[in-house]
C-alpha positions as CSV (number, residue, x, y, z in Angstrom):
1,M,92.6,-160.9,-271.5
2,P,91.9,-157.3,-272.1
3,A,94.5,-154.5,-271.4
4,G,91.8,-152.5,-268.8
5,N,90.9,-155.7,-266.9
6,T,95.0,-156.3,-266.2
7,S,95.4,-153.0,-264.8
8,A,92.4,-153.3,-262.7
9,T,93.9,-156.7,-261.5
10,R,97.2,-155.3,-260.6
11,S,96.0,-152.6,-258.5
12,S,93.5,-154.7,-256.8
13,S,96.4,-157.0,-255.5
14,T,98.6,-154.0,-255.0
15,D,95.9,-152.6,-252.3
16,R,95.9,-156.0,-250.4
17,L,99.4,-156.3,-249.8
18,S,100.6,-152.7,-248.4
19,P,99.1,-152.1,-244.9
20,E,98.3,-149.4,-243.6
21,V,101.7,-147.8,-241.8
22,A,100.1,-146.3,-238.4
23,E,100.5,-142.5,-237.4
24,P,103.6,-142.6,-234.5
25,P,102.2,-140.8,-231.5
26,S,103.2,-137.3,-230.7
27,V,105.9,-136.4,-228.1
28,D,103.0,-135.0,-225.8
29,T,101.4,-138.6,-226.0
30,L,104.7,-140.1,-225.0
31,R,105.6,-137.7,-222.3
32,A,101.6,-138.3,-220.4
33,A,102.0,-141.8,-220.8
34,L,105.3,-141.9,-219.0
35,A,104.0,-139.2,-216.1
36,E,101.4,-141.9,-215.4
37,E,103.7,-144.7,-215.4
38,R,105.8,-142.5,-212.6
39,R,102.7,-141.8,-210.9
40,L,101.7,-145.4,-210.8
41,L,105.4,-146.7,-209.5
42,E,105.3,-144.0,-206.7
43,Q,101.8,-145.1,-205.4
44,S,102.6,-148.5,-205.3
45,R,106.1,-147.6,-203.5
46,V,104.4,-145.5,-200.7
47,H,101.8,-148.4,-200.4
48,V,104.9,-150.9,-199.7
49,E,106.5,-148.8,-197.2
50,Q,103.2,-148.2,-195.7
51,R,102.7,-152.0,-195.4
52,I,106.4,-152.6,-194.1
53,A,105.7,-150.1,-191.5
54,Q,102.4,-151.6,-190.2
55,L,104.5,-155.2,-189.8
56,E,107.1,-153.5,-187.9
57,T,104.2,-151.5,-185.4
58,E,102.5,-155.3,-185.0
59,R,105.5,-157.2,-184.5
60,L,106.7,-154.9,-182.1
61,A,103.7,-154.8,-179.9
62,L,103.9,-158.8,-180.4
63,L,107.0,-158.0,-178.5
64,A,106.2,-155.9,-175.9
65,K,103.0,-158.1,-174.9
66,Q,105.2,-161.4,-174.8
67,L,108.0,-159.7,-172.6
68,E,105.0,-158.4,-170.3
69,A,103.8,-161.8,-169.9
70,A,107.4,-163.1,-169.4
71,R,107.5,-160.4,-166.3
72,N,104.0,-160.8,-165.0
73,P,103.2,-164.4,-165.7
74,P,99.6,-164.6,-165.1
75,A,98.5,-166.2,-161.4
76,P,97.8,-170.0,-161.8
77,T,93.8,-170.4,-161.8
78,R,93.5,-172.3,-158.5
79,N,91.2,-173.0,-155.8
80,V,91.5,-170.3,-153.0
81,T,90.9,-173.1,-150.3
82,S,93.4,-175.5,-152.1
83,T,95.9,-172.9,-151.8
84,A,95.4,-172.1,-148.7
85,Q,95.5,-175.8,-147.6
86,T,98.4,-176.3,-149.4
87,L,100.3,-173.1,-147.8
88,G,99.4,-174.3,-144.6
89,R,100.8,-177.6,-145.0
90,F,103.8,-176.1,-145.6
91,V,104.1,-173.8,-143.1
92,N,103.6,-177.0,-140.5
93,V,106.1,-178.6,-142.0
94,C,108.6,-175.8,-141.8
95,V,107.6,-175.1,-137.9
96,R,108.2,-178.9,-137.4
97,T,111.5,-179.0,-139.5
98,D,112.7,-176.1,-137.5
99,R,111.7,-177.9,-134.1
100,Q,113.8,-180.9,-135.4
101,V,116.4,-178.8,-136.5
102,K,116.1,-177.3,-132.5
103,T,116.1,-180.7,-131.0
104,M,119.3,-182.0,-132.6
105,S,121.3,-178.7,-132.2
106,A,120.5,-178.9,-128.7
107,P,120.4,-182.4,-127.2
108,P,118.9,-182.6,-123.3
109,P,122.0,-182.1,-120.4
110,T,123.3,-185.6,-119.8
111,R,123.9,-186.5,-116.1
112,G,126.3,-188.6,-115.3
113,V,127.1,-190.9,-112.2
114,F,130.8,-191.1,-111.3
115,V,131.7,-194.3,-109.1
116,T,135.4,-194.5,-107.7
117,V,137.0,-196.9,-105.3
118,G,140.4,-195.2,-105.9
119,T,143.5,-197.1,-105.9
120,T,141.0,-199.9,-103.0
121,R,139.5,-203.1,-104.0
122,F,136.1,-202.5,-102.7
123,D,134.2,-205.4,-104.2
124,A,130.7,-204.7,-101.9
125,L,130.7,-201.2,-103.9
126,V,131.5,-202.5,-107.6
127,N,129.2,-205.4,-107.3
128,E,125.9,-203.2,-106.3
129,V,126.5,-200.6,-108.8
130,C,126.7,-203.6,-111.4
131,T,123.1,-204.9,-110.4
132,V,119.7,-204.1,-112.5
133,E,118.2,-202.9,-109.5
134,F,121.1,-199.8,-109.1
135,L,120.8,-198.9,-112.7
136,A,117.0,-198.2,-112.7
137,T,117.3,-196.5,-109.4
138,L,120.1,-193.9,-111.6
139,R,117.3,-194.2,-114.4
140,S,114.6,-192.9,-112.1
141,K,115.9,-190.2,-110.7
142,G,116.6,-188.7,-113.9
143,Y,120.5,-189.8,-114.0
144,T,121.4,-190.8,-118.2
145,S,124.9,-192.6,-117.6
146,L,127.6,-194.4,-115.0
147,T,131.4,-194.4,-115.4
148,L,132.8,-196.9,-112.9
149,Q,136.6,-196.4,-112.0
150,H,136.9,-200.1,-110.5
151,G,140.4,-200.6,-109.2
152,N,141.1,-204.0,-108.2
153,S,137.9,-204.8,-107.9
154,P,136.8,-207.8,-110.6
155,V,133.4,-206.2,-112.9
156,S,130.7,-208.4,-113.4
157,A,128.9,-208.3,-116.2
158,F,126.6,-205.1,-116.5
159,P,122.7,-205.9,-116.8
160,T,122.0,-206.3,-120.8
161,A,118.5,-205.5,-120.8
162,D,117.2,-202.0,-121.3
163,I,117.0,-199.9,-117.7
164,G,113.7,-197.9,-118.0
165,G,113.0,-199.1,-121.5
166,A,116.3,-197.8,-122.7
167,P,119.7,-198.6,-122.6
168,F,121.7,-197.2,-120.1
169,P,125.4,-196.2,-121.0
170,V,127.9,-197.8,-118.7
171,I,131.7,-197.0,-118.9
172,A,134.3,-199.2,-116.6
173,Y,137.9,-198.9,-115.9
174,A,140.4,-200.1,-113.3
175,F,142.9,-197.0,-113.0
176,K,143.5,-193.9,-114.7
177,P,146.1,-191.3,-113.9
178,D,143.7,-188.2,-113.1
179,L,140.2,-188.3,-111.8
180,S,139.4,-185.0,-111.8
181,Q,137.7,-184.8,-115.6
182,D,135.1,-187.4,-114.4
183,I,134.5,-185.6,-111.0
184,A,134.0,-182.5,-113.3
185,T,131.5,-183.9,-115.5
186,A,129.5,-186.0,-113.0
187,A,126.3,-184.4,-111.6
188,L,126.8,-187.3,-108.5
189,V,129.9,-188.7,-107.2
190,I,129.9,-192.0,-105.2
191,S,132.8,-192.9,-103.5
192,H,134.8,-194.8,-101.4
193,A,135.9,-192.9,-97.9
194,G,139.2,-192.0,-99.1
195,A,140.4,-188.8,-98.1
196,G,141.8,-187.6,-100.7
197,L,139.0,-188.1,-102.7
198,I,136.6,-186.6,-100.4
199,L,138.1,-183.5,-100.4
200,E,138.8,-183.4,-104.1
201,T,134.9,-184.1,-104.8
202,L,133.9,-181.5,-102.1
203,D,136.4,-178.7,-103.5
204,A,134.6,-179.3,-107.1
205,G,131.4,-178.6,-105.5
206,K,129.9,-182.1,-106.6
207,P,127.0,-184.0,-104.7
208,L,128.9,-186.7,-103.1
209,I,127.8,-189.8,-101.3
210,V,130.5,-191.3,-99.4
211,V,130.8,-195.5,-99.1
212,V,131.9,-196.9,-96.5
213,N,133.5,-200.2,-96.0
214,R,132.8,-202.4,-93.6
215,A,135.4,-205.1,-93.9
216,L,138.1,-203.0,-93.3
217,M,140.2,-203.7,-90.3
218,D,139.9,-200.3,-88.6
219,D,136.6,-197.8,-88.6
220,H,138.8,-194.9,-89.7
221,Q,136.5,-194.3,-92.6
222,T,132.9,-194.4,-91.0
223,E,134.7,-191.7,-88.5
224,L,135.9,-189.7,-91.6
225,A,132.5,-189.7,-93.3
226,V,130.2,-189.5,-90.1
227,A,132.3,-186.1,-89.0
228,L,131.6,-184.5,-92.5
229,A,127.8,-185.7,-92.9
230,E,126.8,-183.7,-89.6
231,K,128.4,-180.6,-91.4
232,E,125.9,-181.7,-94.2
233,V,128.6,-181.2,-96.9
234,L,127.8,-184.8,-98.0
235,V,126.0,-188.6,-97.5
236,W,127.3,-191.2,-96.3
237,T,126.2,-195.0,-96.2
238,D,127.7,-198.6,-97.0
239,A,127.5,-200.7,-99.9
240,D,124.1,-202.5,-98.7
241,G,122.0,-198.8,-98.2
242,L,123.4,-197.5,-101.7
243,V,120.2,-198.2,-103.7
244,Q,118.2,-196.6,-101.1
245,T,120.2,-193.5,-100.1
246,V,120.2,-192.8,-104.1
247,E,116.2,-193.3,-103.9
248,Q,116.2,-190.9,-101.2
249,G,118.1,-187.9,-102.8
250,G,118.3,-184.7,-101.1
251,Y,121.7,-183.7,-102.7
252,D,120.7,-180.5,-103.7
253,K,120.2,-179.6,-100.2
254,L,124.1,-180.2,-98.9
255,K,126.1,-177.6,-98.2
256,A,129.1,-176.1,-100.3
257,F,132.5,-177.6,-98.7
258,G,133.9,-174.0,-98.1
259,K,131.0,-172.7,-96.3
260,A,131.3,-175.6,-93.7
261,D,133.4,-176.1,-90.5
262,P,136.5,-177.8,-91.6
263,S,137.2,-178.5,-87.9
264,P,136.1,-182.1,-87.9
265,L,137.9,-183.1,-91.0
266,V,141.0,-181.7,-89.6
267,A,140.6,-182.9,-86.2
268,V,140.0,-186.5,-88.0
269,L,143.1,-186.4,-90.2
270,D,145.4,-185.3,-87.3
271,Q,144.2,-188.1,-84.7
272,E,144.5,-190.7,-87.9
273,A,148.4,-189.7,-89.5
274,G,148.7,-191.0,-92.7
275,F,144.6,-191.3,-93.6
276,L,145.1,-189.4,-97.0
277,E,145.9,-192.1,-99.5
């Protein structure tokens, strides 16, 4: 191979294997690139902070709306007529309940009748007050119960049927040391003609029907009953006329014992020593 060709070939190979070395950037170029990078970062930071502030504002607005809704819940969308009707029914129930409470807390007053024979035996009177007719008469006159102190007299079974459509309470006992409580709570007292019971009942200011015992040998009871009846402080009858006497009523017209002339009673008691029992 000729020498000239060999040199040309080597020169061409050297040119291909040796790349061109780029010239490094200048200091000014690097400074400009760094400044641009900083500008972009600052711009991104500002954008992020603005977005965070926006999201925080939206979150606070949502919380405020929820709190307002909790404090002022929206009125239910109901038909006005239906709501008024419901309220009306509620008011009616409240009124009825209030009336029921008042009725329950203030029951009607009781008007009891007390029948007493003292320490004696008075079968005719005890048997009469155990009849359906007598209890029905008490109910018709507005009395609500019967208490019977029957002494030595046996008590037949009281009627089990309702009197006037409702049970009529009856309490019976033979003796009690003190009858003052039964007398004080009674609206009407029916007693035998014992002077002691008459005086105690009149002194308590209770309406009194005295039932004389026709079976007794003497007539002291009738004399005492008549003497006081003339002064209009009591009403007297016998066992057979008791129902009619109760039906006639008139007990509100009796005089108070303290306002009556006691001389007839004193005279009878003085005349019949030992009449008080």
